Backbone bond lengths (Angstrom), bond angles and torsions (degrees), N, CA, C in turn:
res aa  C-N    CA-C-N  psi(-1)  N-CA   C-N-CA  omega(-1)  CA-C   N-CA-C  phi
1 M - - - 1.534 - - 1.519 109.46 -
2 S 1.276 114.93 126.66 1.432 119.12 176.46 1.537 110.10 -92.78
3 S 1.356 116.07 136.85 1.414 116.96 -178.35 1.552 110.58 -98.67
4 Y 1.302 113.46 140.02 1.505 121.25 179.48 1.542 109.72 -76.13
5 K 1.331 118.76 126.46 1.417 123.63 -177.08 1.575 107.16 -117.51
6 P 1.387 114.92 109.31 1.471 119.01 178.59 1.571 112.86 -57.68
7 T 1.310 115.96 -28.69 1.518 119.30 177.59 1.578 110.98 -60.62
8 E 1.269 114.00 -26.35 1.494 117.42 -177.00 1.512 111.26 -95.10
9 H 1.309 116.17 2.08 1.462 119.06 -177.75 1.526 110.56 -131.01
10 G 1.332 118.52 41.18 1.457 120.92 175.67 1.491 113.50 68.02
11 G 1.362 118.18 21.39 1.432 116.96 176.51 1.561 111.38 85.45
12 M 1.272 118.80 6.74 1.506 122.00 -179.83 1.542 111.60 -98.89
13 K 1.305 115.54 139.55 1.425 122.89 175.26 1.521 110.23 -71.49
14 A 1.281 116.33 171.15 1.509 120.82 -179.54 1.522 109.95 -59.77
15 D 1.332 116.67 -34.03 1.454 119.26 -179.02 1.551 114.78 -79.81
16 G 1.289 114.14 -1.45 1.496 118.19 179.24 1.540 118.39 95.11
17 T 1.315 116.71 -6.06 1.432 125.49 178.17 1.505 110.06 -83.41
18 P 1.320 121.10 148.08 1.472 123.87 174.80 1.480 114.10 -63.43
19 D 1.330 114.70 133.86 1.467 120.49 174.34 1.552 108.71 -86.95
20 K 1.291 119.37 115.46 1.429 123.11 -173.36 1.538 111.22 -68.42
21 R 1.262 119.21 -19.79 1.426 123.76 -177.67 1.587 111.60 -77.87
22 V 1.300 114.90 -17.80 1.434 117.66 -176.07 1.522 112.96 -99.21
23 K 1.304 114.84 132.37 1.511 120.78 176.25 1.464 109.54 -89.80
24 V 1.302 118.38 132.73 1.451 124.29 179.06 1.523 106.30 -121.84
25 G 1.329 115.92 121.51 1.452 119.04 -178.40 1.506 115.69 65.29
26 G 1.296 119.71 27.01 1.425 122.83 175.98 1.530 109.13 88.03
27 Q 1.322 123.54 -2.19 1.392 122.74 -176.01 1.525 107.89 -130.00
28 Q 1.336 118.82 155.18 1.421 124.41 176.80 1.523 108.03 -66.52
29 N 1.345 116.65 150.21 1.468 121.39 177.21 1.453 115.83 -54.34
30 E 1.337 115.18 -38.20 1.537 118.76 -173.38 1.496 112.13 -61.96
31 G 1.379 119.87 -19.18 1.419 120.60 -177.74 1.525 112.42 81.76
32 T 1.281 121.42 -2.54 1.424 121.29 175.89 1.547 111.13 -84.26
33 E 1.286 115.27 138.23 1.457 119.51 177.67 1.497 106.94 -110.93
34 K 1.331 112.58 146.36 1.439 117.69 174.59 1.522 112.12 -75.71
35 Y 1.377 116.34 139.06 1.431 121.34 -178.81 1.542 109.85 -69.79
36 K 1.271 119.57 130.23 1.459 125.73 -178.11 1.453 111.83 -115.54
37 P 1.251 121.11 105.83 1.531 122.50 178.93 1.585 111.24 -54.76
38 T 1.310 117.27 -32.32 1.441 118.46 -177.55 1.590 112.97 -68.23
39 E 1.321 114.12 -17.83 1.407 120.02 174.11 1.547 114.75 -94.54
40 H 1.325 112.76 1.53 1.448 117.52 178.85 1.529 112.46 -129.51
41 D 1.326 115.77 46.58 1.489 119.49 -179.99 1.517 114.32 55.48
42 G 1.324 117.43 31.59 1.443 121.97 173.62 1.531 112.79 75.93
43 M 1.340 114.43 16.59 1.527 116.64 -179.35 1.530 109.86 -103.12
44 K 1.317 116.62 143.78 1.318 124.17 175.82 1.554 112.37 -75.87
45 E 1.353 117.94 169.47 1.448 117.00 -176.72 1.528 110.67 -63.41
46 D 1.328 120.74 -27.68 1.482 121.54 177.09 1.451 115.48 -82.01
47 G 1.349 117.15 2.04 1.469 122.28 174.24 1.568 114.65 93.63
48 T 1.346 113.60 -3.24 1.454 117.16 -179.32 1.564 109.09 -88.05
49 P 1.230 119.80 152.73 1.487 123.56 -178.64 1.577 110.50 -65.74
50 D 1.360 114.61 137.49 1.495 117.98 173.90 1.465 108.89 -94.35
51 R 1.324 116.45 113.07 1.469 120.94 -177.60 1.491 112.77 -66.45
52 R 1.313 120.85 -17.61 1.432 120.76 175.90 1.525 114.94 -68.31
53 T 1.373 116.82 -24.26 1.449 118.25 175.21 1.510 109.92 -95.33
54 K 1.311 119.32 164.07 1.369 127.39 -174.27 1.576 105.81 -100.78
55 M 1.283 118.83 7.35 1.504 121.05 -172.54 1.544 106.82 -100.86
56 G 1.285 118.82 -35.59 1.499 122.27 -174.31 1.536 111.34 -66.25
57 Q 1.343 114.10 156.71 1.406 120.48 176.62 1.569 116.02 -61.31
58 G 1.283 111.11 -25.47 1.535 119.19 -176.84 1.508 107.11 -86.96
59 A 1.324 120.44 7.44 1.512 118.09 -177.31 1.529 108.13 -78.14
60 R 1.283 114.34 147.45 1.474 123.56 177.56 1.517 106.61 -78.84
61 E 1.349 112.82 140.94 1.421 119.38 179.91 1.509 115.27 -108.70
């Protein structure tokens, strides 16, 4: 029995739908990107400073 591997078929399952577990071109198939405070001046999505980054106003000095 041969097993179908989505990684060998452009990240598509045997039924033609995208397999969310497979990254294609360095990104997830869904096209959603994770919000990164380091790319937004150290601010979280809600606009508050992210203390884990050294860029935000709430950063410890």
